[in-house]
C-alpha positions in Angstrom: 96.1 -54.9 -60.3 93.0 -54.2 -58.4 89.6 -54.9 -60.0 88.1 -51.6 -58.8 91.0 -49.7 -60.4 90.6 -51.4 -63.7 86.8 -50.8 -63.7 87.0 -47.1 -62.9 89.9 -46.5 -65.3 88.4 -48.3 -68.2 85.1 -46.4 -67.8 86.9 -43.1 -67.4 89.1 -43.6 -70.5 86.3 -44.9 -72.7 85.2 -41.5 -74.0 88.8 -40.6 -74.8 89.1 -43.7 -76.9 85.9 -43.0 -78.7 86.5 -39.4 -79.3 88.7 -40.3 -82.3 85.7 -42.0 -84.0 84.2 -40.4 -87.1 81.7 -37.7 -86.6 78.0 -38.5 -87.1 74.5 -37.2 -86.5 72.2 -38.5 -83.9 68.6 -37.8 -82.8 68.2 -37.5 -79.0 66.2 -39.4 -77.8 65.9 -41.9 -80.7 62.4 -43.1 -79.6 59.6 -41.4 -77.7 56.2 -42.5 -76.5 53.3 -40.0 -76.0 50.4 -41.2 -74.0 47.6 -38.6 -74.2 46.1 -36.0 -76.4 48.4 -33.0 -76.6 51.4 -34.7 -75.0 54.6 -33.4 -76.4 58.3 -34.2 -76.4 61.3 -32.3 -77.8 64.0 -33.8 -80.0 67.6 -32.6 -80.4 69.8 -33.2 -83.4 73.3 -33.7 -82.1 76.7 -34.0 -83.7 78.5 -37.1 -82.1 82.1 -38.1 -82.0 81.8 -41.7 -81.1 79.5 -41.7 -78.1 80.4 -38.1 -77.1 78.0 -35.3 -77.8 79.9 -32.6 -79.6 77.4 -29.9 -80.6 73.7 -29.0 -81.0 72.7 -28.9 -84.7 69.0 -28.6 -84.0 68.8 -24.9 -85.2 70.2 -26.0 -88.6 67.9 -29.0 -88.9 64.6 -29.3 -90.9 62.0 -31.7 -89.4 59.3 -33.7 -91.0 56.8 -36.3 -89.7 56.0 -39.4 -91.7 52.4 -39.4 -90.3 51.1 -35.9 -89.2 47.8 -37.5 -88.3 49.7 -39.3 -85.5 52.4 -36.8 -84.5 53.2 -33.3 -85.7 56.7 -31.7 -85.4 57.5 -28.0 -85.5 60.6 -26.3 -86.7 62.3 -26.5 -83.4 61.9 -30.3 -83.0 58.9 -30.3 -80.7 56.7 -33.4 -81.3 53.0 -33.2 -80.4 50.6 -36.2 -80.1 47.6 -36.0 -82.5 46.2 -39.5 -82.8 47.1 -43.1 -81.8 49.6 -44.8 -84.0 53.3 -44.6 -85.0 55.3 -42.1 -86.9 58.9 -41.4 -87.8 60.4 -38.0 -87.4 63.2 -37.2 -89.8 65.7 -34.4 -89.3 68.0 -33.2 -92.1 71.1 -31.2 -91.7 73.3 -30.3 -94.8 72.0 -33.3 -96.7 72.4 -35.8 -93.9 69.3 -37.3 -92.2 68.6 -39.0 -88.9 65.3 -40.4 -87.6 63.4 -41.0 -84.3 60.4 -43.2 -83.8 57.2 -41.9 -82.1 54.5 -44.1 -80.6 51.2 -42.3 -79.6 48.5 -43.8 -77.4 45.6 -42.7 -75.3 44.4 -39.8 -77.5 40.8 -41.0 -77.4 40.6 -40.4 -73.7 40.3 -37.0 -72.0 43.5 -36.0 -70.1 43.3 -34.1 -66.8 46.5 -32.4 -65.6 47.8 -33.7 -62.3 48.1 -31.3 -59.4 51.2 -33.2 -58.2 52.9 -33.7 -61.5 51.7 -30.8 -63.6 50.4 -27.9 -61.5 52.9 -27.9 -58.7 55.9 -27.9 -61.0 54.3 -25.2 -63.2 53.8 -23.0 -60.1 57.5 -23.5 -59.2 58.8 -22.8 -62.6 56.7 -19.6 -62.8 58.2 -18.5 -59.5 54.8 -18.5 -57.7 55.9 -20.6 -54.7 59.4 -19.2 -54.3 60.6 -17.4 -51.2 60.3 -14.0 -53.0 56.7 -14.6 -53.8 53.8 -16.6 -52.4 56.3 -19.2 -50.9 57.5 -16.6 -48.4 56.9 -17.3 -44.7 54.0 -14.8 -44.7 52.9 -15.3 -48.3 51.9 -12.4 -50.4 48.6 -10.4 -50.1 47.0 -13.2 -48.1 48.0 -16.0 -50.5 50.6 -18.3 -49.1 51.9 -21.4 -50.9 54.3 -23.9 -49.4 57.9 -23.1 -50.3 58.7 -24.7 -53.7 55.5 -26.7 -53.5 56.5 -29.4 -51.0 53.0 -29.5 -49.3 50.5 -30.5 -52.0 47.5 -30.7 -49.7 48.1 -27.2 -48.3 48.7 -25.7 -51.7 45.6 -27.3 -53.2 43.5 -26.1 -50.2 44.6 -22.4 -50.5 44.1 -22.4 -54.2 40.7 -24.0 -54.3 39.0 -23.2 -51.0 40.7 -20.3 -49.2 39.4 -16.8 -49.6 35.9 -18.1 -50.4 37.3 -20.0 -53.3 37.7 -16.8 -55.3 41.0 -17.8 -56.9 39.4 -20.4 -59.2 36.2 -20.3 -61.4 35.3 -23.9 -62.1 32.4 -22.8 -64.3 34.4 -20.3 -66.3 38.1 -21.3 -66.0 39.3 -18.4 -68.1 37.9 -16.0 -65.4 39.9 -17.6 -62.6 41.9 -15.1 -60.6 45.0 -17.2 -60.8 44.9 -16.9 -64.6 43.9 -13.3 -64.8 46.7 -12.2 -62.5 49.3 -14.4 -64.1 48.5 -12.9 -67.5 48.2 -9.4 -66.1 44.6 -9.0 -67.2 44.2 -8.1 -63.5 47.0 -6.1 -61.8 49.5 -8.5 -60.2 52.5 -7.5 -58.0 54.5 -10.4 -59.5 54.1 -9.2 -63.0 53.2 -11.3 -66.0 54.1 -15.0 -65.5 52.8 -16.3 -68.8 50.6 -15.4 -71.8 47.1 -16.7 -72.5 48.4 -18.5 -75.6 51.1 -20.4 -73.7 51.3 -24.0 -72.7 51.4 -23.0 -69.0 48.1 -21.2 -69.4 46.6 -24.2 -71.2 47.6 -26.7 -68.5 46.4 -24.6 -65.6 43.1 -23.8 -67.4 42.5 -27.5 -68.3 43.1 -28.5 -64.7 40.5 -25.9 -63.5 38.1 -27.0 -66.2 38.4 -30.6 -64.9 37.3 -29.5 -61.5 40.8 -28.7 -60.0 41.4 -32.2 -58.6 43.7 -32.5 -55.7 46.9 -34.6 -55.6 45.9 -38.3 -55.6 47.6 -41.2 -53.9 47.3 -43.0 -57.2 49.3 -40.4 -59.1 52.5 -41.8 -60.4 55.5 -40.4 -58.5 58.7 -39.0 -60.1 61.4 -41.5 -59.5 64.2 -39.8 -61.4 65.0 -37.2 -64.0 67.3 -37.7 -67.0 68.8 -34.8 -69.0 69.7 -35.3 -72.7 72.6 -35.1 -73.5 74.1 -35.8 -70.0 77.5 -34.6 -71.1 78.7 -32.5 -74.0 82.0 -31.1 -75.4 81.5 -27.7 -76.9 83.6 -25.1 -78.7 83.8 -21.4 -77.9 80.5 -19.5 -78.2 78.6 -22.7 -79.0 75.1 -23.3 -77.7 73.3 -26.5 -76.6 69.7 -27.2 -75.8 68.9 -29.6 -72.9 65.9 -31.9 -72.8 64.9 -33.3 -69.4 62.7 -36.4 -69.0 61.0 -37.3 -65.8 60.6 -41.1 -65.2 57.5 -42.1 -63.2 56.8 -44.9 -60.8 54.3 -46.5 -63.2 57.0 -46.9 -65.9 55.9 -43.9 -67.9 57.9 -40.8 -68.7 57.4 -37.2 -69.9 59.3 -34.3 -71.3 59.4 -31.8 -68.4 62.1 -29.5 -69.9 59.8 -26.4 -69.7 59.2 -26.9 -66.0 62.8 -27.5 -64.9 65.0 -25.2 -62.9 68.4 -24.8 -64.5 71.6 -23.5 -63.0 75.3 -23.5 -63.9 78.1 -24.3 -61.5 80.6 -22.0 -63.3 79.3 -19.1 -65.4 82.9 -18.4 -66.6 82.5 -21.6 -68.6 78.8 -21.8 -69.5 75.5 -20.2 -68.7 72.0 -21.5 -69.1 68.7 -19.8 -69.6 65.3 -20.6 -68.1 64.5 -22.8 -71.1 67.6 -25.0 -70.8 69.7 -23.5 -73.5 73.4 -23.6 -72.7 75.8 -20.9 -74.0 79.5 -21.3 -73.7 81.3 -18.4 -72.1 84.9 -19.7 -71.8 87.2 -22.7 -71.5 86.9 -25.2 -68.7 84.5 -27.6 -67.2 81.1 -26.8 -65.7 77.9 -28.6 -64.8 74.4 -27.5 -65.6 72.2 -28.7 -62.7 68.6 -29.5 -63.4 66.0 -29.6 -60.7 62.4 -30.9 -60.9 60.0 -32.3 -58.3 62.8 -32.6 -55.7 64.9 -34.6 -58.1 68.3 -33.4 -59.3 70.6 -34.3 -62.1 73.3 -32.6 -64.1 74.8 -32.1 -67.5 78.6 -32.0 -67.8 79.9 -29.4 -70.2 83.6 -29.5 -71.3 85.0 -26.6 -73.3 88.6 -27.1 -74.5 91.0 -24.2 -74.7 91.3 -22.8 -78.2 95.1 -23.3 -78.5 95.7 -27.0 -78.8 98.4 -28.7 -76.7 101.1 -30.8 -78.6 100.3 -34.5 -78.0 103.8 -35.2 -77.0 103.4 -33.0 -73.9 100.7 -35.3 -72.6 102.7 -38.4 -73.7 105.8 -37.4 -71.8 104.0 -36.3 -68.6 104.8 -38.4 -65.5 102.1 -40.8 -64.4 102.5 -42.7 -61.1 99.0 -44.0 -60.2 95.3 -43.9 -61.1 95.1 -40.3 -60.0 97.4 -39.2 -62.8 95.5 -41.2 -65.4 92.2 -39.6 -64.5 93.6 -36.1 -64.1 95.4 -36.4 -67.5 92.2 -37.6 -69.2 90.5 -34.4 -68.2 93.5 -32.2 -69.1 93.5 -33.8 -72.6 89.8 -33.1 -73.0 90.3 -29.4 -71.9 93.6 -29.0 -73.8 95.5 -27.9 -70.6 99.2 -28.9 -70.6 100.5 -30.3 -67.3 103.5 -28.6 -65.7 106.8 -30.3 -64.9 107.5 -31.8 -61.5 108.6 -29.5 -58.7 112.2 -29.5 -57.4 113.2 -31.7 -54.5 113.5 -28.6 -52.3 110.0 -27.5 -53.2 108.7 -31.0 -52.6 110.1 -31.5 -49.1 108.7 -28.2 -47.9 105.4 -28.7 -49.6 104.9 -32.3 -48.3 106.0 -31.4 -44.8 103.6 -28.5 -44.5 100.7 -30.4 -46.1 101.1 -33.6 -44.1 102.4 -32.3 -40.7 102.0 -28.5 -40.7 105.7 -28.2 -39.9 108.6 -26.8 -41.9 111.4 -29.3 -42.7 114.7 -28.8 -40.9 117.6 -27.3 -43.0 119.7 -30.5 -42.5 116.8 -32.6 -43.7 116.3 -30.5 -46.7 120.0 -30.7 -47.6 120.1 -34.4 -47.2 116.9 -34.9 -49.2 118.2 -32.8 -52.1 121.5 -34.6 -52.1 119.9 -38.1 -52.0 120.1 -40.0 -55.3 117.6 -42.7 -54.4 114.9 -42.6 -57.1 112.3 -43.6 -54.4 113.2 -40.8 -52.0 110.0 -38.9 -52.4 108.0 -42.0 -51.6 110.2 -42.7 -48.6 109.7 -39.2 -47.3 106.0 -39.5 -47.6 106.0 -42.7 -45.6 108.1 -41.0 -42.9 105.9 -38.0 -42.7 102.6 -39.9 -42.2 104.2 -41.8 -39.4 105.5 -38.8 -37.6 104.3 -37.3 -34.3 103.7 -34.0 -36.0 101.4 -35.7 -38.5 99.3 -36.9 -35.5 99.2 -33.4 -34.1 98.2 -31.9 -37.4 95.4 -34.3 -38.2 94.1 -34.3 -34.6 93.7 -30.6 -34.9 92.0 -31.0 -38.3 89.4 -33.4 -36.9 89.0 -31.1 -33.8 87.9 -28.4 -36.2 85.4 -30.8 -37.8 84.1 -32.0 -34.5 83.9 -28.5 -32.9 86.2 -29.0 -29.9 85.8 -25.7 -28.0 85.4 -24.7 -24.4 82.2 -22.9 -25.5 80.8 -26.2 -26.7 82.3 -28.3 -23.9 82.8 -25.9 -20.9 84.2 -28.5 -18.5 87.9 -28.9 -19.3 88.1 -32.5 -18.2 85.5 -33.5 -20.8 87.2 -31.4 -23.5 90.5 -33.1 -22.9 88.8 -36.5 -22.9 87.3 -35.8 -26.3 90.6 -34.5 -27.7 92.5 -37.6 -26.4 90.0 -39.8 -28.1 90.6 -38.0 -31.4 94.4 -37.9 -31.0 94.6 -41.6 -29.9 92.5 -42.5 -32.9 94.8 -40.6 -35.3 97.9 -42.0 -33.7 96.6 -45.6 -34.1 95.5 -44.9 -37.7 92.0 -46.0 -36.7 89.9 -46.6 -39.8 87.6 -43.7 -40.6 84.5 -45.9 -40.5 85.4 -47.2 -37.1 86.2 -43.7 -35.8 82.8 -42.4 -36.9 80.9 -45.5 -35.7 82.4 -45.0 -32.2 81.3 -41.4 -32.2 77.7 -42.1 -33.2 77.1 -45.1 -31.0 79.0 -44.0 -27.9 77.5 -44.6 -24.4 78.7 -44.0 -20.9 80.6 -41.2 -19.2 82.1 -38.4 -21.2 85.3 -38.8 -19.1 85.7 -42.5 -19.5 84.6 -42.5 -23.2 85.8 -39.4 -24.9 83.7 -40.2 -28.0 80.5 -39.7 -25.9 81.3 -36.0 -25.9 80.2 -35.8 -29.6 76.7 -36.7 -28.6 76.7 -34.8 -25.3 77.6 -31.5 -27.0 74.7 -31.9 -29.4 71.8 -32.6 -27.0 69.2 -31.2 -29.4 68.2 -34.0 -31.8 68.0 -31.6 -34.8 71.5 -30.3 -34.0 72.9 -33.8 -33.8 71.2 -34.7 -37.1 72.4 -31.7 -39.0 76.0 -31.9 -37.6 76.2 -35.6 -38.4 75.1 -35.0 -42.0 77.5 -32.1 -42.6 80.5 -33.7 -40.9 80.3 -37.3 -42.3 78.1 -37.1 -45.4 79.5 -33.8 -46.7 76.2 -31.9 -47.2 73.7 -29.9 -45.2 70.1 -31.0 -44.7 69.2 -28.0 -42.5 66.8 -26.6 -45.1 64.7 -29.7 -45.0 63.9 -29.2 -41.3 61.2 -26.7 -42.4 60.5 -27.6 -46.0 61.8 -29.8 -48.8 65.4 -28.9 -49.6 65.5 -26.3 -52.4 68.9 -27.4 -53.8 68.8 -31.1 -53.0 66.5 -34.1 -53.3 66.0 -34.4 -49.5 62.4 -33.8 -48.3 61.1 -32.8 -45.0 60.0 -36.5 -44.5 63.6 -37.6 -45.1 64.8 -35.1 -42.5 62.5 -36.3 -39.7 63.1 -39.9 -40.6 66.9 -39.3 -40.1 66.3 -37.2 -37.0 64.3 -40.0 -35.4 67.4 -42.2 -35.4 68.7 -40.1 -32.6 65.5 -39.6 -30.7 66.3 -42.1 -28.0 69.7 -40.8 -27.1 69.4 -39.4 -23.5 71.7 -37.6 -21.1 72.0 -37.5 -17.4 74.5 -36.2 -14.9 77.5 -38.5 -14.3 78.4 -40.0 -11.0 81.5 -37.9 -10.7 79.7 -34.6 -10.8 81.9 -33.2 -13.6 80.8 -35.4 -16.4 77.7 -36.4 -18.5 76.5 -39.9 -19.1 75.1 -40.8 -22.5 72.4 -43.5 -22.4 70.0 -45.1 -24.9 66.3 -45.2 -24.0 63.8 -47.8 -25.4 61.1 -45.3 -26.2 60.7 -41.7 -27.6 60.4 -40.3 -31.1 60.8 -37.0 -32.9 57.5 -35.6 -34.3 57.2 -34.4 -37.8 55.9 -30.8 -37.3 53.6 -30.8 -40.3 51.8 -34.1 -39.6 52.2 -34.2 -35.9 53.4 -37.8 -35.9 56.8 -39.5 -36.0 58.3 -40.7 -39.2 59.7 -44.2 -39.3 63.4 -43.9 -38.4 65.4 -44.1 -41.6 68.9 -43.1 -42.8 68.9 -40.8 -45.8 68.4 -43.1 -48.8 68.3 -46.1 -46.4 65.5 -48.5 -45.5 63.0 -47.5 -42.8 63.2 -49.2 -39.4 60.4 -50.5 -37.3 59.0 -47.6 -35.1 58.1 -50.1 -32.4 61.5 -51.7 -32.1 63.5 -51.1 -28.9 66.9 -51.7 -30.6 69.4 -48.9 -30.6 68.7 -47.1 -33.8 72.2 -45.5 -33.9 73.7 -48.9 -34.7 71.6 -49.2 -37.8 72.5 -45.6 -38.7 76.2 -46.3 -38.3 76.0 -49.5 -40.3 74.3 -47.6 -43.2 76.6 -44.6 -42.9 79.8 -46.5 -43.0 78.8 -49.1 -45.5 81.1 -49.3 -48.6 77.9 -49.0 -50.6 77.3 -45.5 -49.1 79.2 -43.3 -51.5 78.2 -40.2 -49.7 80.3 -41.2 -46.7 83.4 -42.2 -48.7 83.3 -39.3 -51.1 82.9 -36.8 -48.3 86.1 -37.8 -46.5 88.0 -38.4 -49.7 87.2 -34.9 -50.8 88.3 -33.4 -47.5 91.6 -35.2 -47.6 92.1 -34.3 -51.3 91.5 -30.7 -50.6 94.1 -30.6 -47.8 96.9 -31.8 -50.1 95.8 -30.4 -53.5 94.6 -27.0 -52.4 91.1 -27.3 -53.8 88.4 -29.9 -53.3 87.1 -31.9 -56.2 83.9 -30.4 -54.8 84.1 -26.9 -53.4 83.3 -26.0 -50.7 84.7 -29.2 -49.4 81.6 -30.0 -47.3 79.0 -29.1 -49.9 78.6 -32.4 -51.8 75.1 -31.9 -52.9 73.9 -33.1 -56.3 73.5 -29.6 -57.5 77.3 -29.0 -56.8 79.0 -31.8 -58.7 82.7 -32.5 -58.7 85.1 -31.0 -61.2 86.3 -34.5 -61.9 83.6 -37.0 -61.0 85.5 -40.2 -62.0 88.5 -39.2 -59.9 86.4 -38.6 -56.8 84.7 -41.9 -57.4 88.1 -43.6 -57.7 89.4 -42.0 -54.5 86.3 -43.1 -52.6 86.5 -46.7 -53.9 90.2 -46.9 -53.2 89.5 -45.7 -49.6 86.7 -48.2 -49.1 88.8 -50.9 -50.7 91.6 -50.3 -48.2 89.4 -50.5 -45.1 89.1 -46.7 -44.7 92.8 -46.3 -44.1 93.2 -42.5 -44.4 97.0 -42.7 -44.4 96.9 -45.0 -47.4 94.7 -42.4 -49.2 97.1 -39.6 -48.2 100.1 -41.5 -49.4 98.4 -42.3 -52.7 97.6 -38.6 -53.3 101.1 -37.4 -52.3 102.8 -40.0 -54.5 100.9 -38.9 -57.6 102.5 -36.7 -60.2 99.5 -34.4 -59.9 100.6 -33.6 -56.3 104.3 -33.2 -57.3 103.9 -30.7 -60.1 105.2 -27.2 -60.2 103.0 -24.4 -58.9 103.6 -22.2 -61.9 101.1 -22.7 -64.7 102.1 -24.1 -68.0 100.4 -21.0 -69.7 101.0 -17.9 -67.5 98.0 -16.2 -69.2 95.7 -19.1 -68.3 96.4 -20.4 -64.8 94.6 -23.6 -63.8 92.9 -23.5 -60.4 90.4 -26.4 -61.0 91.9 -29.3 -62.9 95.3 -30.0 -61.3 97.6 -29.4 -64.2 99.7 -27.6 -61.5 100.0 -27.5 -57.8 97.6 -24.9 -56.4 99.3 -22.3 -54.3 97.4 -21.4 -51.1 98.0 -19.6 -47.9 99.0 -21.6 -44.8 96.6 -21.8 -42.0 96.8 -19.5 -39.0 98.1 -22.2 -36.7 100.8 -23.4 -39.2 102.0 -19.8 -39.8 102.3 -19.2 -36.0 104.1 -22.5 -35.4 106.4 -21.7 -38.4 107.3 -18.3 -36.9 108.2 -20.1 -33.7 110.2 -22.8 -35.5 112.2 -20.3 -37.7 112.9 -17.9 -34.9 113.6 -20.5 -32.3 111.2 -18.7 -29.8 108.1 -20.7 -28.9 104.7 -19.1 -28.5 103.3 -19.0 -25.0 99.7 -20.2 -24.5 98.0 -19.5 -21.2 97.3 -22.7 -19.3 99.5 -24.9 -21.5 103.1 -26.0 -21.0 106.1 -24.2 -22.5 106.8 -25.2 -26.1 103.2 -26.2 -26.8 102.5 -25.5 -30.5 99.3 -23.9 -31.8 98.5 -27.2 -33.6 98.6 -29.1 -30.3 95.9 -26.9 -28.7 92.6 -28.9 -28.0 90.6 -25.7 -27.6 89.9 -23.1 -30.2 89.1 -20.5 -27.5 92.7 -20.3 -26.3 93.5 -16.6 -26.5 95.6 -15.5 -29.5 95.1 -12.3 -31.4 97.3 -13.7 -34.2 95.3 -16.9 -34.6 92.0 -14.9 -34.7 93.3 -12.4 -37.2 94.5 -15.1 -39.5 91.3 -17.0 -39.7 91.2 -19.6 -36.9 87.6 -20.9 -36.7 85.6 -20.5 -33.6 84.2 -24.0 -34.0 80.6 -22.8 -33.7 79.3 -24.8 -36.6 80.4 -27.8 -38.7 81.3 -25.8 -41.8 84.5 -25.3 -43.7 83.4 -21.6 -44.1 84.4 -20.9 -40.5 88.1 -21.0 -41.4 89.2 -18.2 -43.7 92.4 -17.6 -45.6 91.5 -14.1 -46.8 94.0 -11.3 -46.4 93.0 -8.4 -44.2 94.3 -5.0 -43.0 94.4 -6.5 -39.5 96.8 -9.2 -40.6 99.1 -6.7 -42.4 99.2 -4.3 -39.5 99.8 -7.1 -37.0 102.7 -8.6 -38.9 104.2 -5.1 -39.4 103.7 -3.6 -36.0 102.4 -6.3 -33.7 104.1 -8.3 -31.0 103.9 -11.8 -32.5 106.7 -11.7 -35.1 108.6 -8.7 -33.9 109.1 -10.0 -30.4 110.2 -13.4 -31.6 112.9 -11.8 -33.7 114.2 -9.5 -30.9 114.0 -12.1 -28.2 117.4 -13.2 -26.8 116.3 -16.9 -27.4 116.1 -16.2 -31.2 118.5 -18.0 -33.4 119.8 -14.6 -34.5 121.4 -14.2 -31.1 123.7 -17.1 -31.8 124.4 -16.0 -35.3 125.7 -12.6 -34.1 127.5 -14.0 -31.0 129.3 -16.6 -33.1 130.1 -13.9 -35.7 128.7 -16.1 -38.5 129.7 -14.8 -41.9 127.0 -12.9 -43.8 127.0 -15.5 -46.6 126.4 -18.4 -44.2 123.9 -16.4 -42.1 121.8 -15.8 -45.3 121.9 -19.5 -46.1 120.7 -20.4 -42.6 117.8 -17.9 -42.8 116.6 -19.0 -46.2 117.0 -22.7 -45.5 115.1 -22.4 -42.2 112.2 -20.4 -43.7 112.0 -21.4 -47.4 113.9 -24.7 -47.6 116.3 -23.2 -50.2 119.3 -21.0 -50.4 118.9 -17.4 -51.5 118.8 -16.7 -55.2 121.7 -14.7 -56.6 119.8 -11.4 -56.7 118.4 -12.0 -53.2 121.9 -12.7 -51.9 123.4 -9.7 -53.6 120.8 -7.3 -52.1 121.0 -8.8 -48.6 124.8 -8.7 -48.5 124.7 -5.1 -49.5 122.2 -4.3 -46.7 124.3 -6.1 -44.0 127.5 -4.5 -45.2 125.9 -1.0 -45.0 124.5 -1.7 -41.5 128.0 -2.5 -40.1 129.8 0.5 -41.7 130.7 3.3 -39.2 128.4 1.9 -36.5 129.5 2.5 -32.9 128.1 -1.0 -32.0 128.5 -3.0 -35.2 127.0 -6.2 -33.6 123.9 -4.3 -32.5 123.4 -2.8 -35.9 124.1 -6.1 -37.6 121.5 -7.8 -35.3 118.9 -5.2 -36.3 119.7 -5.6 -40.0 119.4 -9.4 -39.6 116.0 -9.0 -37.8 114.8 -6.8 -40.7 116.0 -9.3 -43.2 114.2 -12.2 -41.4 111.1 -10.1 -41.0 111.0 -9.5 -44.7 111.4 -13.2 -45.5 108.7 -14.3 -42.9 106.2 -11.7 -44.1 106.6 -12.5 -47.8 104.2 -14.5 -49.9 106.7 -17.3 -50.5 106.8 -18.0 -46.7 103.2 -17.5 -46.0 102.0 -19.7 -48.9 102.6 -23.4 -49.7 103.8 -23.8 -53.3 
């Protein structure tokens, strides 16, 4: 089997194998180095099952130092440097002991806090430079800091020199206004930020006493942050303290736990306080994101359900490929039982709608259910992804992503040219990396080269930069246009380095008069607004290019973007495809793959991305793999009705069909096509290239306007407008009463009520009516015909009402 699969699977299953190991104590971390007088570092006593953290025992532990003259330790496990040397810290819990070594150096030299590494993070943690306080656009009371401290030079200037330098007192640090206000010794609109016996006070006072030095180019830079533990499995109501270590460019590190911003991705599973203490709130999986100095990391928290699942339920569950192995691993950890496989009738309807947006025909359903071939589901999947309807469906999907709209591309010829490029690419199963490369590097006429419309519709460099990031990397960098990103690691410098890759894309009127020509110039740069100079063109996380080079920078961008080593690219498209078929992205929203929003199953997303890259970015391969998995084929009803699973794929996640799919399904079931102004008869909603084509139904049911590259534009929420339109509007009611409706033939041919019911249910729901449904419907039809002057007319009305009830019901409007 594939090497990549073996590597991912072995790594993913390692913790499951080790979880059966005997429980033991561990000190985290097991060794620390303190490099100046007063330096400190926290320790945690952790219960371990193999290599898996399983509970914080620190509150129960007693601590002792072997050499208090070197390092002291308090009752909470905080170690403080006293003198050079080595010491051993021992923690004891219920008679068991565990140790950590401490090395202390540099206590004979004075230590001055760094503005970059100590003061700026302190101001951020205290909330001083946030948008609600002095980081606001206008500041507060004449005191404006850069938002979240991204501009060290500015912040140092306004603290030390602005307002006649009244904010600091170098001769009497304790009388500095920043300290007096923060401790509320002088009235402060922001309230008390810290006490005068706190570490925050001490650090700020010592910095002032040392002359309030500015950020220095020689200061070590934060390279990464590491939380301890980085994953933990906890029981109900348990707590867990996090330690966060910053690693610096000079090889040193420091415990920065007290200056970190903590957030949870799911407060129904776990919450976290300002000091990094996690408290479990319910079963499931969550991530605690930690943010410090524009670096981000996360702690994974698993909380199993209290009621254990019988091991044989996991053992007998179907497993068809690596997806099932990785899904099952998480389900075991969380003690969530997988459901059984869905029926064949459910599967053909589900797969047809998910892959093509079209209902299966009744004859196809009957043949599929009767087929005894054990590989029939795999054969159906292969047929669906090669169908013309598949091409229509996914062309429409990518048209959403790429914002095809007459508002964005007013000239119809250019719009059609762009759509044809997209549709031809889907039909040819063009690899995703090739498709994106052609979009980013396009030149020439927007009529001759449809891909050029992507560039032509984003003539502003910043718009092109932000759209490209959102569409193909799966995250937004818009915030970094004005300041360092508050929820990501991207800085303003990163943003303008990325933007400069597009600076030399130019546009001119085409020779035909109804087109635009995209050309590449040999000069031109985007200026960084803060420094007034261009940044070296550089892809995010890529290597900078030579500013003076005349080469087309977009080629370098495309090579970096589509490289198999660029996991942003592969994870973004893998997550989009996964969400289409599974109802929920491994990351939600599907285009918000920032580090502070980690996936619900990281190993699975990594495996999907590696599989896609390993198969030359063949999206159909990825789609087949997902649909062939047992995870995709499971029932939609939860294994435990009281605890439905909407995150971990123990069941198929029910979701409402899109506006276009519903409208096309109404046309398909009724036999009456929808008419679209300016398009041929029989044109389906999913074949429309333009989102501005008039349709009240599509607008009411959440069709996106394609104004911005964001999944948030499309909605599946219910509304009063939808209910009223289905009940009283023209769309469905006119189709049912139309003479072209299939009901006309049913009545004209005098089809028996039993058979008529079978046809209705098979057309709409891919199944015959259930006994109670059949009984009720037959009674209604019989009642309508009794004593009627025109029995055919009354029967027709009764059939219309029956079909209306089916087509307005949840089972029809949702995929399950």
